[in-house]
Each structure stands twice: as structure tokens, then as C-alpha cells.
C-alpha positions in Angstrom: -4.6 -8.2 7.8 -3.5 -6.3 10.9 -5.1 -2.9 11.4 -2.7 0.0 11.9 -4.0 0.7 15.4 -3.5 -2.9 16.5 0.0 -3.0 14.9 1.0 0.2 16.8 -0.3 -1.2 20.1 1.5 -4.5 19.5 4.8 -2.7 18.7 4.5 -0.6 21.8 3.8 -3.6 24.0 6.6 -5.6 22.6 9.2 -2.8 22.7 12.2 -3.4 25.0 12.6 -1.2 28.0 14.5 2.0 27.4 17.7 0.7 28.8 17.5 -2.5 26.8 16.9 -1.0 23.4 19.6 -1.4 20.8 21.4 1.7 19.4 19.6 1.1 16.1 16.1 1.8 17.3 14.7 4.8 19.2 11.6 5.4 21.2 8.1 4.7 19.7 5.7 7.6 20.3 2.1 7.0 19.5 -0.9 9.3 19.4 -4.5 8.1 19.5 -7.2 10.6 18.7 -10.2 9.8 20.9 -11.3 13.4 21.3 -14.4 14.6 19.4 -12.3 17.0 17.3 -9.7 17.2 14.6 -6.3 17.0 16.3 -2.9 17.9 15.0 0.1 16.1 16.6 3.7 17.2 16.4 6.6 14.8 17.3 9.9 16.5 18.2 13.2 15.4 19.7 16.2 17.1 21.3 19.6 16.4 19.9 22.8 16.2 21.9 23.2 20.0 22.0 19.6 20.3 23.4 18.1 21.9 20.2 14.5 20.7 19.4 14.1 19.2 16.0 10.7 18.6 14.4 10.3 15.0 13.3 6.8 15.2 11.9 3.3 16.9 12.2 0.1 15.1 11.3 -3.6 16.0 11.5 -5.9 13.2 12.6 -9.7 12.7 12.8 -11.6 10.9 15.5 -10.4 7.3 16.1 -7.2 7.7 14.0 -3.8 6.7 15.3 -0.3 7.7 14.3 3.1 6.5 15.6 6.5 7.9 15.1 9.8 6.1 15.7 12.3 8.6 17.1 16.0 8.5 16.2 18.2 6.6 18.6 20.4 8.5 21.1 18.2 11.5 21.5 18.1 13.2 24.9 14.4 14.1 25.0 11.2 13.6 23.0 8.1 15.7 22.9 4.5 15.2 21.7 2.4 18.4 21.2 -1.3 18.0 20.6 -3.4 20.8 19.2 -7.2 20.6 18.6 -9.2 22.5 16.1 -12.1 24.5 17.7 -13.8 25.2 14.4 -12.1 28.6 14.2 -8.5 28.0 15.2 -5.9 25.6 16.6 -5.7 25.4 20.4 -2.9 23.5 22.3 -4.5 20.6 24.1 -1.3 19.4 25.7 2.4 19.0 25.5 4.3 16.1 27.0 8.1 15.5 27.2 9.7 12.1 27.7 13.2 10.8 28.2 15.0 10.0 25.0 14.6 6.2 25.0 11.1 6.1 26.5 8.2 4.9 24.4 4.8 6.4 25.2 1.2 6.7 24.1 -0.7 10.0 24.2 -4.5 10.0 23.8 -6.6 13.0 23.0 -9.9 13.3 24.9 -12.8 15.8 25.2 -14.6 17.9 22.7 -13.5 20.7 20.4 -14.3 23.3 23.1 -13.0 21.1 26.0 -9.8 19.5 24.8 -7.5 17.4 27.0 -5.0 14.6 26.8 -3.9 11.5 28.7 -0.7 9.5 28.8 -0.7 5.7 28.8 
């Protein structure tokens, strides 16, 4: 049985370059929670008119991973990560990517010192 984290990594590694992707598949955006806090990740994409559309929002605990396949032919994608401080949600980072680019965003730090990295 393949673990979800291993499957997501395998899918990201085997994805075709942005220019080579078929029109039926969009970018694969993955979030890996390696920070010592509960993180909430939001996946958005911009349509042809430039309007941002929320694709999904998921809360994750330490060592949890989540991936979202974006629709094809979007102009931009965005990953927003918020961490819970114990009292409120605080934005840890927000990263935008070209429409067809797959990416991985990792949370790092602690509940009072939240950060992110892109791989």
C-alpha cells in the first residue's frame, strides 16, 4: 500500500513540465506540514479574467500532507498557509505560481515562529 505522502511525491516527480502537460490536467500543488503547529492551507487559482477562485481549504496537523490538482488553463495558482497560534490564525506565507507550474510548499517553524519554504 502506498502512503498518501509517497504518492503525492511520486506524482509531483513524474508530472510533465508545464509546457508539456496535456490540456486535460492542470498543475499539482502540494502542501506538507512540517511546522510544529496546526496549519490551514488554501489553494486558489485565477481564471482567464484574472478573478481568484477558491479551490479548497484544508487544516492539517504536523506531518500531514495534502495535494490539489488545479484546473487546466488557469493563468495563476496560489497557495496560502496560515498557522494557528493557539489563539488565532496567522498568515505564515502566500506563494503564487504560473498556471501550469506544479509546486510543493512546506510549513516550518513553531506556532509563534511560523514560516514556509518552496521545493
